N, C-alpha and C positions, 0 to 999 in steps of 0.2 A: 589510563583509566578505561575500563570496559564500557562499551556503548550501551550495554543493558545491565542493570543492577541485579544482584543476587535476588531471586524472587522470594517473597514471603508467602508461605503456605499456611492457610488457615481454613479448616473445615473442608478440605478437598479442593479449595480454590487457590491457585498460585497467582499472586498479584505481581505482575512483571512491570517494572518501570524502565522505560527508555530514557537514558540520561547520556546524551552524546553531544556535549558542547564543543564548539560554540554555536553550531548551526543545525544540529539534528539532521544531518544528511543521511540518505540511504547510500552508504559507501561501503568499501571493503571491510572496514572495521565493524560496521553494523551487521553486515551479512555474516561475517565470521562469528560474531557474538550470538546471532540468532541460530546459526548452524550448530553451535555448541550447546545452546540452551535447550533446543527442542528435544534432542534425545535424552537429555538429563531429566526433563519434565516427564517425558513418556515412561522413563524407567522408574519413576516414583509412583508406586502403587496407590498412594494416598491421593494423588492429584487426578481430578476429573475435568476441571475447568481451568483455563489460563486466561486471565484478564490482562490486556496490554494497555498501559497508560503512559503518559509522558511527564517527565520532571520539568519540562520547559513550559512556561506559561503561555507562550505564543505559538509554538509549533509542536504538533504531534510528531511529524517527520516533514522536513522541508520539501525534499524531492531527491532524485538521484544526483550524484556529484557530477556536475557538468564538466569540471576539469578532468575528472576520471574518464568520462565518455570521450572527450576530445583526445585523450591519450590512448584510446583503443586503436590498435593498428587496423587498417582496412583489411577485411577478411579475404579480399582477392578472389571472390567468387567461389570459395570453397563450399561444398555442399553442407547444409546444416541438417543434421540427423536427430538432434535432440534439443530440448529447450536450453536457453542460456542459463548460467548458474543462478541468477536471481529468480528467474521464472521457475526453475526446478525447485529451488528452496521454498518459494511461496506455495508451490504445489504440494510439497511435503507437509507444509503447515496445514493446508486444506485437508489432506488425507490423514492427518494425525488422529489417533483415537480420542484425543482431548477435544472438548468444546472450547473454541477460542473466541474471545470477545474483545472488541476494540472499544475503548472509552475515549472519545474524541472531544477535546475541549481546546480548540485552537485550529491551526492550519495543517492540512495534509494535501500536498500536491504531488503530481508525478508518481515516483516510486513509493512515496508515502501513502498515496491514495490506493495504489496497487496492493501494497501490503495489507491495508484495511480490507480491500475487496476479497483477499484470500482468507480472511477470518470468517468464522461461522456467523457471528452476530456483530452488529455495530450500533453503538448508541452515541448520540452527539448532544452537545449543549448548543444553546442558541449562539454561542461564540464560534461555532465550528465553520470551517471553510474547506471545501474539497475542490480539486481541479486536476485536469490532465492537459498541461500545456505543451506536450511533446511535439505535436504536429507543427506548431509554429517554429520549433527548433530544427525542423527538417528530419525528424525521426517519428517514431510512434511509441505508444505506451508498450514497452517491450518486456515487462515483467508480469504479464497476465492481464493488463488493462483492456486490451482490445478483445480478449477472450472472455473475461468475466463480466464486463459492464453490459454487453448485450443481454446476458442472462439475468442480470440484476434489474436493468432499467428498460429492456426492450430495445429493438434494433434502432429505431429512429431517434429515440432520446440519447442512446449511447453515441450514435453518429454525431448528433448535434453538439453534445458536450465535448467529445474528443476533437472534432474538427474545428470548433470555435476556440477551444482552450479556456473558456470563461470560468470564472469562479462560481461555485454553487454553495449557498449558505446552508446551515443546518436545517432550517425549516423546509427549504425546497428539497434538500437531500432526503428528508423523511417522506415528503409527499411523493417522490418518484421512486423510492425504494432503495436508495443508495445507503441509507442508514435505517435501522429498524424503528427508531423513535428519536425525538428531539425534546429535550427538557431544559429548564433553567440551569445555569452552571452549578448552583448549590444543590440541585437535585440529581446531578449526573451520577456521582459516586453511590449515593443510596439506592438509586434505581438499578444500577449495574450490580451492586452487591446483592440486592434481593433476588435478581434473576440468576446470578452465578451461584448463589448458595442454594437456591431451589433446585437447579440442575444438578448440583454436586451431591444432592441426597440420593440420586438414582444410582443403581449399580453400574460400575464401569463397563461391564460387558454389554449392558443394554444400550448405554450411550454410544459405544463404538459400533454396535450393530445398526443402530438408527442411522448414524452417519454413513456407514458403508452402503446401506440399501438406498438412502436418499441420493447418494452420489452415483449409484448405478442408473439413475434416471437420466443422467447426461454423461455417458461414458466417453464421449468424444473429446473432452476437454484437453487431455494430455496430447492428443494428436494435433489439436489446434494450437496449443502452446508451441509446438515445434514449428508450425507454419508461421506463427507470430515471430519467433526468434529468427527464422529465415528472412522474413520481410525486414526485420530490424537490421540484419546483416547486409541486405541489399542496399538499404538506405545509407548505412555507413560506407559502403563501397562507392555510392554515388557522390558522397562528399559534400552535399549541399548543407549538411548540418553544421559544418565548421564555421562558415561566415555568420550563420544565424546565431549560433551559440556564442561566438565572439561578440556579436552585438548585444546579446543578452547580458553577458558579463560586463561589457563596457557601460551598459545602462544601469548597473547596480544589481543585476541578478545574482543570486546566491549570497546576498547580504541581508542581514536582518532588517535594516532600515527600509530597503526596497520591498522586501517580500512580506512584511507585516501588513502592507496595504494591498489594494486590489491588483490583480495580475495585468490589467489592461495596458498600463504604460509599458510594461516589459514586452507584451505581445506586439504592441505597435513598434517598439524599437527593433524587434526581431524581423518584422515585415520589411522594414527599410525600403530598398528599391526592388523588392521581390517581384 
């Protein structure tokens, strides 16, 4: 089963549903599905806006696959000259001619939060939770999190959230600029629909031109993504992530039962005798 369902296109808006049971992980299957979906949407002249939502009532995207990260061979000090595949794919998403919108009604941590940060607009319900717990695992947000969050939140707030790994609810996320608005769960889809349909009435060329010029205001992001990927590789070489991720998994991390709750018990488990 594909990790992303066939989108429904209506009035220039592609409604894209992430459906990746059992845990909605940002893993190879999800990234492959996204890499296939994006050029198909861009090739459809009717589509101007893509809305991403989740079929899972609890998770938009859980986070990156920890088992998959543990399986990555140590880079061995090889020079990093370009962003890693996930970071590069999320950058393609940001640079797309389409306006991309995230509809967050549940939890998005780690790579899931990084995916949302790469979208153009984000709207959340009061059920929403965002977080970047990677530092406690001995790594960093390596798919654009350390690059985009300072631009969205400001330096000090980005540092505080990334370094503590704490959860941020929808109300706080809206207050600090991580999402563009927070509404009641039953108001989320109507709110996003109004915004998406209004944007989709504009000419595709005008939309693409606005995105291109706005992104020129911060042309350094691609270079910083490479630095982020290099730092991620250095941390994998150091190897401290292994014992921390093993503690995470032993404490129930990457299970629905543990991750539907607050992240704090898992952060404490990873700290161990650190």
